[in-house]
Every structure is written in structure tokens, then in C-alpha cells.
Residue frames relative to the residue before (quaternion, step in Angstrom):
aa qw qx qy qz dx dy dz
M 1.0000 0.0000 0.0000 0.0000 0.00 0.00 0.00
K 0.4735 -0.6817 0.4864 0.2729 3.52 -1.05 0.78
T 0.2584 -0.7577 0.5825 0.1411 3.56 -0.93 0.94
P 0.3504 -0.7335 0.5354 0.2291 3.61 -0.65 1.04
R 0.2188 -0.7910 0.5616 0.1048 3.58 -1.04 0.70
G 0.9008 0.0620 -0.0166 0.4294 3.49 -1.38 0.50
N 0.8578 0.0344 0.0213 0.5125 3.51 -0.68 -1.19
E 0.6052 0.5573 -0.3580 0.4415 3.59 1.08 -0.67
L 0.6614 0.4888 -0.3012 0.4826 3.60 0.93 -0.87
A 0.6458 0.5200 -0.3233 0.4562 3.59 0.89 -0.88
A 0.6539 0.5087 -0.3163 0.4622 3.59 0.98 -0.81
V 0.6406 0.5152 -0.3207 0.4704 3.59 0.99 -0.82
L 0.6777 0.4920 -0.2914 0.4624 3.59 0.88 -0.95
K 0.6567 0.5082 -0.3131 0.4610 3.59 0.94 -0.86
A 0.6523 0.5095 -0.3193 0.4614 3.61 0.91 -0.86
R 0.6571 0.4949 -0.3089 0.4773 3.60 0.94 -0.85
F 0.6217 0.5492 -0.3236 0.4550 3.58 1.01 -0.87
E 0.7114 0.4609 -0.2560 0.4648 3.58 0.83 -1.02
K 0.6546 0.5182 -0.3086 0.4558 3.59 1.08 -0.65
N 0.7898 0.2867 -0.1147 0.5299 3.59 1.12 -0.66
M 0.0413 0.8550 -0.5150 0.0462 3.59 0.85 0.96
H 0.5754 0.6032 -0.3790 0.4018 3.63 1.14 -0.49
R 0.6177 0.5620 -0.3441 0.4292 3.60 1.19 -0.38
H 0.8161 0.1493 -0.0251 0.5578 3.59 1.15 -0.56
A 0.0004 0.8326 -0.5523 0.0428 3.57 0.78 1.04
G 0.8105 0.2662 -0.2117 0.4769 3.54 -0.96 0.90
V 0.6192 0.5038 -0.3514 0.4891 3.59 1.25 0.03
A 0.2520 -0.7720 0.5692 0.1285 3.58 -0.83 1.01
W 0.5561 -0.6214 0.4343 0.3405 3.57 -1.02 0.81
A 0.5954 0.5794 -0.3739 0.4123 3.63 0.99 -0.70
A 0.6484 0.5038 -0.3153 0.4758 3.60 1.01 -0.76
V 0.6389 0.5122 -0.3198 0.4766 3.58 1.01 -0.81
Q 0.6599 0.5156 -0.3064 0.4526 3.58 0.88 -0.95
A 0.6358 0.5269 -0.3313 0.4565 3.59 0.99 -0.80
R 0.6462 0.5062 -0.3188 0.4739 3.59 0.98 -0.81
L 0.6638 0.5043 -0.3022 0.4623 3.59 0.97 -0.84
D 0.6438 0.5404 -0.3197 0.4373 3.57 0.96 -0.86
A 0.7147 0.4475 -0.2383 0.4819 3.57 1.14 -0.66
N 0.7646 0.3397 -0.1660 0.5220 3.60 1.24 -0.07
A 0.2069 -0.8152 0.5337 0.0882 3.57 0.03 1.32
A 0.6180 0.5489 -0.3509 0.4401 3.61 1.03 -0.70
A 0.6262 0.5341 -0.3366 0.4575 3.58 1.04 -0.75
L 0.6379 0.5229 -0.3329 0.4570 3.58 0.97 -0.78
K 0.6319 0.5220 -0.3300 0.4683 3.57 1.02 -0.76
S 0.6613 0.4967 -0.3015 0.4744 3.60 0.95 -0.86
L 0.6599 0.5017 -0.3072 0.4675 3.58 0.93 -0.85
A 0.6192 0.5282 -0.3429 0.4691 3.58 1.06 -0.71
A 0.6540 0.4968 -0.3127 0.4773 3.60 1.01 -0.78
M 0.6214 0.5273 -0.3408 0.4687 3.59 1.02 -0.76
E 0.6755 0.4967 -0.2856 0.4641 3.56 0.90 -0.95
A 0.6821 0.5094 -0.2928 0.4353 3.58 0.85 -0.97
S 0.7174 0.4296 -0.2534 0.4864 3.59 1.10 -0.62
G 0.6418 -0.5843 0.3016 0.3947 3.57 1.27 0.29
G 0.4314 0.7591 -0.4151 0.2556 3.59 1.22 0.23
E 0.1780 -0.8083 0.5343 0.1718 3.59 1.12 -0.59
P 0.0101 0.8468 -0.5313 0.0241 3.61 0.69 1.07
D 0.0347 0.7672 -0.6388 0.0472 3.53 -1.14 0.81
V 0.5581 -0.5731 0.4770 0.3641 3.54 -1.27 0.43
V 0.0678 -0.7848 0.6153 0.0295 3.56 -0.96 0.90
G 0.8163 0.2475 -0.2049 0.4801 3.51 -1.11 0.77
P 0.6252 -0.5221 0.4168 0.4036 3.53 -1.32 0.13
A 0.6957 -0.4505 0.3431 0.4419 3.55 -1.28 0.24
A 0.3616 -0.7325 0.5419 0.1976 3.54 -0.98 0.91
K 0.7866 -0.3039 0.2248 0.4882 3.57 -1.26 -0.24
K 0.8568 0.1199 -0.1096 0.4894 3.53 -1.17 0.71
G 0.6767 -0.5326 0.2917 0.4164 3.57 1.08 0.67
E 0.3793 0.7301 -0.4917 0.2852 3.59 1.23 0.19
V 0.1614 -0.7428 0.6385 0.1206 3.54 -1.24 0.53
T 0.2622 -0.7598 0.5769 0.1453 3.54 -1.16 0.66
F 0.1945 -0.7461 0.6295 0.0959 3.53 -0.88 1.04
V 0.0430 -0.7745 0.6311 -0.0020 3.56 -1.04 0.87
D 0.5390 -0.5923 0.4830 0.3542 3.57 -1.16 0.58
C 0.0733 -0.8289 0.5545 -0.0083 3.56 -0.60 1.17
A 0.2876 0.7452 -0.5425 0.2600 3.61 1.14 0.48
A 0.6077 -0.5862 0.3882 0.3692 3.58 -1.04 0.73
E 0.7794 0.1776 -0.0897 0.5941 3.58 1.01 -0.80
S 0.6851 -0.4527 0.3502 0.4506 3.57 -1.23 0.36
P 0.5860 -0.6365 0.3565 0.3527 3.63 -0.74 1.00
A 0.5072 -0.7050 0.4202 0.2631 3.55 -0.70 1.17
G 0.7015 0.4706 -0.2720 0.4608 3.59 1.02 -0.70
R 0.7215 0.3856 -0.2336 0.5255 3.58 1.29 0.11
R 0.4655 0.6646 -0.4537 0.3684 3.57 1.00 0.78
S 0.7713 0.3463 -0.2788 0.4555 3.54 -1.39 0.13
L 0.4812 0.6258 -0.4514 0.4160 3.55 0.93 0.98
C 0.3904 -0.6575 0.5700 0.3006 3.57 -1.09 0.62
Y 0.7234 -0.4907 0.2724 0.4020 3.57 -1.24 0.18
D 0.8243 -0.0905 0.1092 0.5481 3.63 0.67 -1.05
R 0.7414 -0.4115 0.2896 0.4439 3.59 -1.31 0.06
A 0.6348 0.5286 -0.3442 0.4463 3.61 0.92 -0.81
A 0.6539 0.5000 -0.3109 0.4751 3.59 1.00 -0.80
L 0.6410 0.5219 -0.3194 0.4634 3.58 0.98 -0.82
D 0.6746 0.4925 -0.2897 0.4673 3.57 0.92 -0.90
A 0.6500 0.5398 -0.3119 0.4346 3.59 1.10 -0.67
R 0.5872 0.5718 -0.3799 0.4288 3.60 1.16 -0.45
K 0.2851 -0.7716 0.5482 0.1509 3.55 -0.83 0.99
E 0.7964 0.1324 -0.0437 0.5884 3.59 1.08 -0.75
N 0.8456 0.1993 -0.1312 0.4775 3.53 -1.32 0.34
K 0.1171 0.8207 -0.5463 0.1197 3.55 0.83 1.00
P 0.4366 -0.6642 0.5297 0.2958 3.57 -1.07 0.71
Q 0.6975 -0.4823 0.3372 0.4088 3.58 -1.28 0.11
G 0.8010 -0.1402 0.1213 0.5692 3.58 1.13 -0.50
S 0.4929 -0.6372 0.4993 0.3189 3.50 -1.30 -0.41
A 0.6213 -0.5687 0.4002 0.3611 3.54 -1.21 0.59
L 0.6843 0.4896 -0.3088 0.4435 3.61 0.80 -0.92
E 0.6652 0.4952 -0.3131 0.4628 3.59 0.96 -0.78
M 0.6529 0.5006 -0.3259 0.4657 3.57 0.94 -0.83
A 0.6346 0.5241 -0.3320 0.4609 3.58 0.96 -0.82
A 0.6560 0.5060 -0.3107 0.4658 3.59 0.91 -0.89
D 0.6421 0.5207 -0.3197 0.4629 3.60 0.97 -0.82
M 0.6920 0.4637 -0.2624 0.4871 3.56 1.12 -0.70
G 0.4494 -0.6992 0.4431 0.3360 3.59 1.25 -0.32
I 0.5963 0.5333 -0.3652 0.4762 3.58 1.19 0.58
A 0.3546 -0.7069 0.5629 0.2403 3.56 -1.33 0.11
L 0.5341 -0.5737 0.4977 0.3714 3.57 -1.17 0.57
L 0.5528 -0.6005 0.4569 0.3537 3.55 -1.15 0.61
T 0.4092 -0.6355 0.5868 0.2904 3.52 -1.26 0.51
E 0.6612 -0.4631 0.3740 0.4566 3.59 -1.24 0.14
E 0.6378 0.5318 -0.3289 0.4497 3.60 0.95 -0.83
Q 0.6684 0.4877 -0.2989 0.4755 3.61 0.92 -0.88
Y 0.6356 0.5305 -0.3307 0.4531 3.57 0.99 -0.81
R 0.6712 0.4868 -0.2965 0.4739 3.59 0.92 -0.88
A 0.6263 0.5272 -0.3334 0.4675 3.59 1.05 -0.73
L 0.6274 0.5185 -0.3320 0.4767 3.59 1.01 -0.77
Q 0.6731 0.5023 -0.2971 0.4542 3.58 0.89 -0.93
A 0.5951 0.5537 -0.3644 0.4544 3.61 1.18 -0.41
L 0.6785 0.4911 -0.2758 0.4716 3.59 1.25 -0.42
G 0.7882 -0.0894 0.0808 0.6035 3.59 1.26 -0.20
E 0.5121 -0.6107 0.4922 0.3500 3.53 -1.30 -0.23
F 0.0063 0.8082 -0.5821 0.0889 3.54 -0.55 1.26
D 0.8318 0.2072 -0.1654 0.4877 3.57 -1.26 0.51
L 0.1908 0.7899 -0.5535 0.1824 3.56 0.76 1.04
K 0.7727 0.2639 -0.1447 0.5590 3.60 1.21 -0.51
T 0.7309 0.3417 -0.2018 0.5553 3.58 1.25 -0.30
S 0.2560 -0.7247 0.6002 0.2213 3.55 -1.33 -0.18
S 0.2474 -0.7802 0.5629 0.1148 3.56 -1.24 0.44
W 0.4623 -0.6389 0.5422 0.2900 3.54 -0.99 0.91
I 0.0962 -0.7608 0.6365 0.0819 3.58 -1.16 0.62
Q 0.6715 -0.4658 0.3641 0.4468 3.57 -1.27 0.24
T 0.2261 -0.7939 0.5589 0.0786 3.52 -0.86 1.04
P 0.4822 -0.6668 0.4781 0.3071 3.60 -0.84 0.92
P 0.6094 -0.5932 0.3853 0.3581 3.61 -1.03 0.77
A 0.6250 0.5548 -0.3532 0.4206 3.61 0.99 -0.71
I 0.6664 0.4571 -0.2959 0.5093 3.60 1.08 -0.64
R 0.6712 0.5109 -0.3066 0.4410 3.57 0.87 -0.95
S 0.6410 0.5463 -0.3314 0.4251 3.61 1.00 -0.76
Q 0.6879 0.4373 -0.2745 0.5102 3.58 1.27 -0.31
G 0.6561 -0.5504 0.2955 0.4235 3.57 1.28 0.28
G 0.6294 0.5671 -0.3293 0.4168 3.58 1.26 -0.08
S 0.0791 -0.7506 0.6497 0.0907 3.51 -1.40 0.11
L 0.4084 -0.7299 0.5100 0.2010 3.55 -1.26 0.47
F 0.0102 0.7635 -0.6456 -0.0134 3.52 -1.24 0.57
C 0.2460 -0.7743 0.5727 0.1094 3.55 -1.27 0.46
D 0.0696 0.7537 -0.6534 -0.0161 3.51 -1.40 0.28
R 0.3752 -0.6733 0.5723 0.2797 3.55 -1.35 -0.10
R 0.1207 0.7585 -0.6296 0.1172 3.53 -0.83 1.09
Y 0.8491 0.1386 -0.1055 0.4988 3.56 -1.14 0.64
G 0.6677 -0.5220 0.2924 0.4429 3.57 1.10 0.71
Q 0.6688 0.4608 -0.2867 0.5081 3.60 1.28 0.25
V 0.3703 -0.6774 0.5826 0.2543 3.55 -1.24 0.51
F 0.1189 -0.8033 0.5831 0.0240 3.55 -0.82 1.05
V 0.1898 -0.7177 0.6582 0.1252 3.51 -1.24 0.68
Y 0.0604 -0.8040 0.5912 -0.0193 3.55 -0.81 1.07
H 0.3044 -0.7064 0.5955 0.2317 3.52 -1.36 0.08
N 0.0069 0.7589 -0.6509 0.0165 3.51 -1.29 0.50
G 0.5971 -0.5049 0.4441 0.4375 3.55 -1.25 0.17
A 0.5406 -0.6595 0.4179 0.3133 3.58 -0.89 0.91
Q 0.6569 0.5211 -0.3133 0.4458 3.59 1.14 -0.53
S 0.5236 0.6421 -0.4194 0.3709 3.61 1.22 -0.19
Y 0.0287 0.7730 -0.6337 -0.0090 3.54 -1.25 0.42
Y 0.0944 -0.7919 0.6033 0.0013 3.52 -1.14 0.76
A 0.5973 -0.5904 0.4146 0.3505 3.54 -1.15 0.64
A 0.7305 0.4053 -0.2333 0.4977 3.60 1.13 -0.54
R 0.6566 0.4716 -0.3355 0.4836 3.62 1.21 0.21
G 0.0313 0.7794 -0.6231 0.0569 3.51 -0.87 1.06
F 0.4017 -0.6771 0.5143 0.3402 3.53 -0.94 -0.86
R 0.3042 -0.7005 0.6199 0.1799 3.49 -1.32 0.58
G 0.2058 -0.8065 0.5467 0.0909 3.54 -1.00 0.81
A 0.2399 -0.7265 0.6241 0.1588 3.49 -1.40 0.29
L 0.0685 -0.7714 0.6325 0.0143 3.53 -1.16 0.74
V 0.1890 -0.7646 0.6083 0.0981 3.56 -0.74 1.09
V 0.0959 -0.7975 0.5957 -0.0007 3.56 -0.77 1.12
């Protein structure tokens, strides 16, 4: 996948921001641009989110100290981040048919975090996402320690949270990330 660079990425992000003002009422693009200009690592992470099909956009009002949060807003779980088990332990536990990697490791490599259940539900309040796919979310340690992990989707007009073995992977399951800038 092609990774947008510099001004090209900024133009893509600005156009998406302006097209979807309902996702970030009260946030001005100038404030977002200032945060981006001061954070080269964030631009690298956003480029990775964009290149993997995430369509990152600012969600919610400005957070503390003027921070903004970018979340993957692609209609379906990002195509470049599917067919992954949950984490390294799950990947190592697979004896056969190992996927290419894990969601947590890929997110860390990109400099982003998997969405929490709260973040996922907040995103779903802004539109309808994952109607045909599903997305891994951060899993509480008590569930993960028993071999499980959580994922979400939207079906029948409702957002569902499910569990699965952390070592499982599916062509229609990826992950959505968040980046605080």
C-alpha cells in the first residue's frame, strides 16, 4: 500500500476532517495542524494508519491540554490489518497455520493503540462501522489470562462485544487504532 507523505497526508487528513465535522464538533483544523506540526512521530503513525486503510480522523472534542485523538474511521476494519491473532503470546501458541502477525504488535509498530470498548462504542455513535467485518479491541487482563480476547462489530443496528480465543484470526477481523496527538 502506498504511504502518503508530508503535504499529501496533511491534505488527505484535512479533507476528511472538513467532510466529517460531526465527528469533532468544536475542534478547529488549525489546532489539529499545530499539534501535527509539532509531532513528527504522530505523522508517521497517521501515515501508517492511512496506508493500511484506516482512514484516520479526529473524533470527539479537544481533550486535555489541547490534545486531539485520531481514530480509524474506515467503514470496515482496515483491510491492511486483518487476519491477525490478538497478541504475540497467541501467535506463539499457534502450532499450524500461523497468521502473519498479531494486532497488538502491529499497533505498537505503528505507534497506535487498539481501541477500548468505550472508544469503539463512541465511534459507533458517530456512524455505522464494521457492518461486514469485526475489530479486535483492548482486552482486560483477567480475560486475556484465560486465553480469551475481545472483538466488536455492528449487526442488526446494535454494537456487539464478543469473545474468542486470542490465537484465532479471520479474514474479516482486523483492528482499529487510536492515536492521541
